[in-house]
C-alpha positions in Angstrom: -22.9 -59.6 28.7 -22.0 -60.7 25.2 -20.6 -64.2 24.6 -19.6 -63.6 21.0 -16.0 -64.8 20.8 -15.0 -62.1 18.3 -16.4 -59.4 20.6 -14.5 -60.9 23.5 -11.3 -61.1 21.5 -11.6 -57.4 20.4 -12.3 -56.3 24.0 -9.2 -58.2 25.3 -7.1 -56.7 22.5 -8.3 -53.2 23.3 -7.6 -53.7 27.0 -4.1 -55.0 26.3 -3.4 -52.0 24.0 -4.6 -49.6 26.7 -2.4 -51.3 29.3 0.6 -51.2 27.0 0.1 -47.5 26.5 -0.3 -46.9 30.2 2.9 -48.9 30.8 4.9 -46.8 28.3 3.5 -43.6 30.0 4.5 -44.9 33.5 8.0 -45.6 32.3 8.3 -42.2 30.7 7.1 -40.5 33.9 9.5 -42.5 36.0 12.4 -41.2 33.9 11.3 -37.6 34.1 10.0 -37.0 37.6 10.7 -38.0 41.1 8.6 -40.9 42.4 6.4 -40.1 45.4 7.2 -43.5 46.9 11.0 -43.3 46.3 12.6 -40.0 47.4 15.6 -40.7 45.2 13.3 -40.5 42.2 15.1 -43.5 40.6 13.8 -47.0 40.6 14.0 -50.1 38.4 11.7 -48.7 35.7 14.3 -45.9 35.2 16.7 -48.4 33.7 14.2 -50.5 31.8 15.0 -48.8 28.5 16.7 -49.7 25.3 18.9 -47.2 23.5 19.4 -46.9 19.8 22.6 -45.9 18.0 21.1 -42.4 17.6 20.5 -42.3 21.4 24.2 -43.2 22.1 25.4 -40.6 19.6 23.2 -38.0 21.3 24.5 -39.0 24.8 28.1 -38.7 23.7 27.4 -35.3 22.1 25.9 -34.0 25.4 28.9 -35.4 27.3 31.4 -33.7 24.9 29.5 -30.4 25.1 28.5 -29.9 28.7 30.0 -32.9 30.5 26.6 -34.0 31.7 23.5 -35.9 30.4 20.3 -34.8 32.1 18.1 -37.8 32.9 15.1 -35.8 31.7 16.6 -35.9 28.2 15.1 -39.3 27.4 17.2 -39.9 24.4 20.3 -39.0 26.2 19.2 -41.1 29.2 18.6 -44.2 27.0 22.0 -43.6 25.4 23.7 -43.4 28.8 22.2 -46.7 30.0 23.4 -48.3 26.8 26.9 -46.9 27.3 26.9 -48.4 30.8 25.8 -51.8 29.6 28.3 -51.8 26.7 31.1 -51.1 29.2 30.0 -54.1 31.2 30.1 -56.3 28.2 33.6 -55.1 27.2 34.9 -55.5 30.8 33.7 -59.0 31.7 37.2 -60.3 31.4 38.7 -58.0 34.0 40.4 -59.9 36.9 40.2 -58.8 40.5 44.0 -58.0 40.6 43.5 -55.6 37.6 40.6 -53.9 39.4 42.6 -53.6 42.6 45.4 -51.9 40.7 42.8 -49.5 39.2 41.5 -48.8 42.7 45.1 -48.0 43.9 45.5 -45.6 41.0 42.2 -43.8 41.9 43.3 -43.5 45.5 46.7 -42.2 44.6 45.3 -39.6 42.2 45.3 -35.9 43.2 42.4 -34.8 45.4 41.4 -31.2 44.7 38.5 -29.8 46.6 36.2 -26.7 46.1 35.6 -25.3 49.6 34.2 -22.0 48.5 30.4 -21.7 48.9 28.4 -20.3 46.0 24.7 -20.0 45.1 23.1 -23.3 44.5 20.8 -23.8 41.5 17.2 -23.7 42.6 16.8 -27.5 42.6 19.1 -30.5 42.0 18.8 -32.5 38.8 19.5 -36.1 38.0 22.2 -36.4 35.4 24.7 -38.8 34.0 28.2 -37.5 34.6 31.7 -38.6 33.8 33.2 -40.5 36.8 36.6 -39.1 35.8 35.2 -35.7 36.8 34.7 -36.7 40.4 37.9 -36.3 42.6 38.1 -38.6 45.6 37.3 -37.0 48.9 40.2 -35.0 50.5 39.8 -37.0 53.7 43.2 -38.5 54.3 41.7 -41.6 56.0 39.7 -42.6 52.9 38.8 -45.3 52.1 37.2 -45.7 55.5 34.8 -48.6 56.3 36.1 -50.5 53.3 39.5 -51.7 52.2 40.9 -51.2 48.6 40.2 -54.9 48.0 36.6 -54.4 48.9 36.4 -51.4 46.6 37.7 -53.6 43.8 35.0 -56.1 44.6 32.4 -53.4 44.4 33.8 -52.5 40.9 33.6 -56.1 39.9 30.0 -56.3 41.1 29.1 -53.3 39.1 30.5 -54.9 35.9 28.9 -58.3 36.8 25.5 -56.7 37.1 25.7 -56.1 33.3 23.3 -53.2 33.4 20.4 -55.2 34.9 17.6 -52.7 35.7 17.2 -54.1 39.3 20.9 -54.0 39.9 21.3 -50.5 38.5 18.4 -49.2 40.6 20.1 -50.7 43.7 23.6 -49.4 42.8 22.8 -46.0 41.3 19.3 -45.2 42.7 20.3 -43.5 45.9 23.2 -41.9 47.7 25.5 -40.5 45.0 24.9 -36.8 45.6 27.2 -34.3 44.0 28.0 -30.6 44.3 29.2 -29.3 40.9 31.3 -26.4 39.8 31.6 -25.5 36.1 35.2 -24.8 35.3 36.9 -23.9 32.0 37.7 -27.6 31.4 34.1 -28.6 32.1 32.2 -29.6 35.3 34.0 -31.0 38.3 31.9 -32.8 41.0 32.4 -33.3 44.7 30.6 -36.0 46.6 28.5 -34.3 49.3 26.6 -37.3 50.7 27.5 -40.9 51.3 28.9 -41.7 47.9 32.7 -41.7 48.0 33.1 -45.4 48.0 30.7 -45.8 45.1 32.4 -43.0 43.1 35.8 -44.5 43.6 34.6 -47.9 42.5 32.8 -46.6 39.4 36.0 -44.7 38.5 38.2 -47.8 39.0 35.8 -49.9 36.9 36.3 -47.4 34.1 32.6 -46.6 33.5 32.1 -43.7 31.0 29.0 -42.4 32.9 27.3 -42.6 36.3 23.9 -41.4 37.4 23.9 -38.9 40.3 21.9 -36.2 41.9 23.7 -33.0 40.9 23.5 -29.5 42.4 25.4 -26.8 40.4 27.0 -24.0 42.3 27.3 -20.6 40.7 29.0 -17.3 41.6 29.2 -15.1 43.6 31.5 -17.1 45.9 31.3 -16.5 49.7 34.4 -15.9 51.9 34.3 -15.1 55.6 35.1 -11.5 56.4 37.1 -12.8 59.4 39.8 -14.4 57.3 43.3 -14.1 58.7 46.1 -12.0 57.3 47.5 -14.9 55.3 44.3 -15.4 53.3 43.6 -11.7 53.0 46.9 -11.2 51.3 46.0 -13.9 48.8 42.6 -12.4 48.1 44.2 -9.0 47.5 46.7 -10.5 45.0 43.9 -12.4 43.2 42.0 -9.2 43.0 45.0 -7.2 41.7 45.7 -9.8 39.0 42.1 -9.7 37.8 41.2 -13.2 38.9 38.6 -11.9 41.4 36.1 -9.2 40.6 33.0 -7.6 42.0 33.9 -7.6 45.7 30.8 -7.1 47.9 31.4 -6.7 51.6 28.8 -8.7 53.6 27.5 -10.0 50.3 23.8 -9.8 49.2 22.5 -11.5 52.4 24.2 -9.3 54.9 25.3 -12.3 56.9 28.9 -11.2 57.4 30.2 -13.1 54.3 32.1 -11.2 51.6 31.5 -12.3 48.1 33.5 -12.3 44.8 33.1 -13.3 41.2 35.9 -15.5 40.0 37.6 -15.8 36.7 38.7 -19.2 35.3 39.3 -21.6 38.1 40.2 -19.0 40.7 37.2 -20.0 42.8 39.2 -23.1 43.6 41.6 -20.9 45.5 38.9 -19.6 47.9 37.8 -20.9 51.3 41.1 -22.2 52.6 42.7 -21.5 55.9 46.0 -20.5 54.4 47.4 -19.2 51.2 49.7 -22.3 51.0 46.7 -24.6 51.1 45.0 -22.7 48.3 48.1 -23.0 46.1 48.4 -26.7 46.8 44.7 -27.1 45.8 45.3 -25.4 42.5 48.3 -27.6 41.8 46.2 -30.7 42.7 43.4 -29.5 40.3 45.9 -29.0 37.5 47.6 -32.3 38.2 44.3 -34.1 37.8 42.7 -32.1 35.0 45.6 -30.3 33.2 46.9 -26.7 33.4 44.6 -23.9 32.6 46.3 -21.7 30.0 45.8 -18.4 31.9 49.0 -16.4 32.4 47.5 -14.8 35.5 48.0 -18.1 37.3 51.7 -18.4 36.6 52.8 -16.5 39.7 50.8 -19.0 41.9 52.4 -22.1 40.2 55.9 -20.8 40.8 56.7 -21.1 44.5 59.3 -18.3 44.5 57.1 -15.7 42.9 54.1 -16.8 45.0 56.0 -16.3 48.3 57.6 -13.1 47.1 54.3 -11.5 46.2 52.7 -12.7 49.5 55.5 -11.0 51.4 54.9 -7.8 49.4 51.2 -7.8 50.2 51.8 -8.5 53.9 54.1 -5.5 54.1 51.4 -3.2 52.8 48.4 -5.0 54.3 48.4 -3.0 57.6 47.8 0.2 55.7 44.4 -1.0 54.5 42.4 -4.2 54.2 39.9 -5.6 51.7 37.8 -2.5 51.7 40.1 -0.9 49.1 40.1 -3.7 46.6 38.6 -1.5 43.9 41.4 0.9 44.2 44.1 -1.8 43.7 42.4 -3.6 40.9 44.6 -3.9 37.9 47.8 -2.9 39.8 49.6 -5.9 38.5 52.3 -6.8 39.2 52.4 -4.9 42.4 55.2 -2.5 42.8 57.8 -3.7 45.4 58.0 -1.9 48.7 61.1 0.0 49.8 61.9 -2.8 52.2 61.6 -5.4 49.4 63.9 -3.3 47.2 66.5 -3.2 50.0 66.0 -6.9 50.5 66.6 -7.5 46.8 69.8 -5.4 46.8 71.2 -7.2 49.9 70.3 -10.6 48.5 71.9 -9.8 45.1 75.1 -8.7 46.8 75.2 -11.8 49.0 74.6 -14.1 46.0 77.5 -12.4 44.2 79.9 -13.2 47.1 80.4 -9.5 48.0 
């Protein structure tokens, strides 16, 4: 073995260079693939990154375009981590009372849900999403297990971590699992596993991004073929107005579930036990995210027209069910029945005082 100091120095330098290259590679792989040791695929090394101004600009461009930053986009990922840390720096002065007021606002916000079942993407992805795109669970008892004050404390802890890699790995590394529907205003996410408290706290803290496991749902949307008369009338009206298309009885699987394609945000009207619940969900969606400028939704927003058209459809429903949807497509607005015309005449006379 050589004892030449220069040879030893060069050997040590080469070994250090190789180890540094291996470390860079390990960090890159940790950000791109799931770890065999950690089923969440996210550990401390995922957040041991430093983003440049160009990374931040790229991350913001992805958010503005698709509403999500895939963690596999390493530049976007670095930018998202920097956005998180920058928000911590800017929010250090927040008081607990301010965070508690923010929690109360989050809990009081509308809670739209997407109960329709679609086709999942082949595999979930890890992505940074906007917390403002995550409605709070529809469960009336939420927050359960934790009080609003405790949610405010979680929000404070998130800020206090200041983006430390170990803290981020513990907070964001596991449990925030989302089901995502792409709407005309961008993606909307619903918590599907054990992350409602975390999502509410992240929203209250005002973070611009949060890392989650995301599964995107796509059409066609499934609806049980045993739906009651109330929901069948709504499906027929949605089909008449062109908001639903491509009706397939029993769907592609033959499991007794009818499927539809849906225009705009009309998939958010499917899967409810009543037409009234579907309308309330649309109103909640628009209260949170803004009205969708589609005139084919106007009759749903207006309670009088909604109930009048439902009555019309109920009168003709016994004649045929969903199996004739193709024949009624485009018949909008539906012609009133004889009984409805008589009802209109009698109501008009009564309102005139005759």
